[in-house]
Every structure is written in C-alpha cells, then in structure tokens.
N, C-alpha and C positions, 0 to 999 in steps of 0.2 A: 365534513373534513375532506380536503383535497387528497386524492390518492397519491399524487406526485408532489407532495409537500416540498421536497428538496430536489425534485427532478428524478431522472432515471438512475437507479443504482448502476454504477459502471464497473465495479470492482469487487472481487472476492480475494481477500488477502490471506495468505498462508505463511506460517513460519516453518522453516526447514532447518535441519542440522547441516546439510550439505547442499548448497545451491545447485551445483552441477548434477548431482544425483537426483535432486528434485525435478529439475528440468527434464532429464531423461525419463523419469517416472511418469510425468504428466504427458510427455510425447508418446511413450509406449502404451500407457493404460488408457489415456483419454484422447489421444490424437491431437493434442493442442500444440500449436506452433504456427508460425515461427516465433522465436523468442528474441527479445531485446534484453540484454544483460548490462546493467550498470554496476561496475566495480568501484569500490572505494567512495561510496556516497557518504557524505557527512551532513548530519542535521544538528543544528544548535537549537536547544530549546529548554523547556521547563517540564519536568515530569513529576507529578504529584507535589508541586510547590518547590522543587529543588532544580537548580540549573544542571543541565547535562549535555554532553556531546555524544551523539550516537553515530557509530560508523557501521555500515552495512554493505552487503552486496544484494542487489535486487534484480529479479527477472520478471518480464511481463510478456505473457502470451495471451491469445484470444480464442474464444469460442463464440462465433457470431459476434455480437456486440458487447459481450462481457469480457472484461479483462481479468485474467488470473494472475495475481502478483505473488511471487515467492520472495521471501525475505530471509536472509541469513545475517544476523547481527554479528559483526566481527570485533566489536569493542566489548570490554567487560563493564560497561557503564549501565546504570539504571535506566530502564526504558520500558515502554509498554509491551515490548517483545519478550521480556523475561520475567520470571517469577521474582519474588522478593529475595530469594536465595540465589539468584543468578542463572537459573536453568531456563533454557528457551521454552516458550509456550508453543509447543509444536501443534501443527494442524491448522484448521480454520481459525483465523484470528479476528477478522473484521469484514464488514461490508463498507463500501465507500461511495461517496457522491463527489462529483466534480462541481465546484462552485466558482462563481465570479466574485463572491463577497464572503470570504471566510468569517469575518467578524460578525456579520449579520446572521449567517446560518448558525454559528456557534451560540450567539445570543438567543436565537429562537429555540434551539434545542435545549439550552439551559432553562429557558422559560417553561419548556415542556417537561422539565424534571431531570434531564440528563446532567451528568457531571463530567466536566472537562478534566482529563487526567494527563494530557500531553499536548503541548503546542510547540511547534518547531518550524524551522525554515533553513533554507540554504539559498544561494543566489537565484535559483530558478523555481522554487516551490515553497509554499506555506501549507502546513497541515495542522489538523487538530484531531485528536482521538477523544471520544467521550464514551462513558458507559451509560446504559439505559437505566431508568428508574427501576429499582427492585431486581436488577439483573447486572450485578457488578462485574460479571465475567463476560458480558456481551459488549463488544466494542463496535463503535461506528467511527468512520473517518470522513472528514471533509478535506478536499484537496483544492487549493487555489493555485493554478499554474497554467499559463498560456502554452508553455512547452509541453506539459502533460496532456493538455487537450488536443494538441496537434499529434502527439505520439499516439494517443488513443485512436484518432481518426485514421492515421496512416497504418496503425497496427490492425485495425479492423479490415481495411482493404487488403493488406498483405495476408491476413489469415484466410480470406475468401479466395485468394489467388494461389495460395501455397500448395506446391506439389511435393513437398517433403524434402526438397533440396535446401541447402543453406539454412539449417534449422536454428542457428544461434548467431546473433550479431552482438559483439561486445564493445561497450564504450567504457573506457577506464579513466575515471577522474583522477587517479593517482599517477597516470603516465605523463 
C-alpha cells in the first residue's frame, strides 16, 4: 500500500471558541506565525444529509510545511464543527489533504470504508469531511482549491522568513 495514498498531509485543523485568542495562544506557546485570517467565510453544503450554511472565521499559520488552521464557527447552524447540541468541538478536529480531484479522493476514501459527513463549497473552495471506519470521532478533510494551494505555498515561505513582525493579516469577506 502506498504510504502517500492522498499525498502529503498539509493541515491540522483546530476548533477554538475565540479566534483571536487562539492565534495569540499559538504564537505565544508554539511560535507559529504569521497568520492569515479570513473573516465572514460562508460554506454552502450538506451535513449528515441535510442542507446547511456554515459561517466562520478561519486563521492559517505554518510550522515548516504544516498548516495549522483555527476555526471559529460564527453561525448557529449544524456543521462538523459542533456537537449535536450545538457546542463547539474544541481542540484538534481534523487532518487534511489538498486535492486536485475532490470527487475522486472522496470516492476512494469511501471505498476504503470512510463515511462522508459534510461536503461544502464557496466560490473559491470545495471541501469534504469524512470519518474513519470504526472511528466516528476522527475526521479527515479533502480540500480542492487552487487559491488554497497558492495560500499554502506563500504561507510556508512567509513562515520561514517571519521575524515576528506583522503577525496577522486579515481578509474580510463581509467588508
């Protein structure tokens, strides 16, 4: 079996209650930065068979070639980021791969026994979250997005050159 079945894992995703506090925590405790913050992100999708619109703020920082993603869901809608009773699933949430063919990789993962729990998109990105066989609380994500691929490339370079100044860049889709 190929060790890199889906390529390199590029992301560790964490759910936080407060995005700004989460960024500060990761900078202070782990030295991760600089961060790119996306405010007012909207994903239209299907979660566990039901249509949903998820709104969130997202931050991305890097440690070498690994992206650390922090997510704060800002809508009260059903999503893979909250429990059935609406509480955020805090802490390590998923690992992710970048893909050039979301449908193909989801199909392969499902053939291997994974279960798709969320598929969503916005104008720049398509994603799918799946659970592993016999591990319903372990989530993986596939991301299909040329813009995200470029963001990752530039984020890796920026993290290697970062001197601690200008720690956060904000892009607000609601502005």
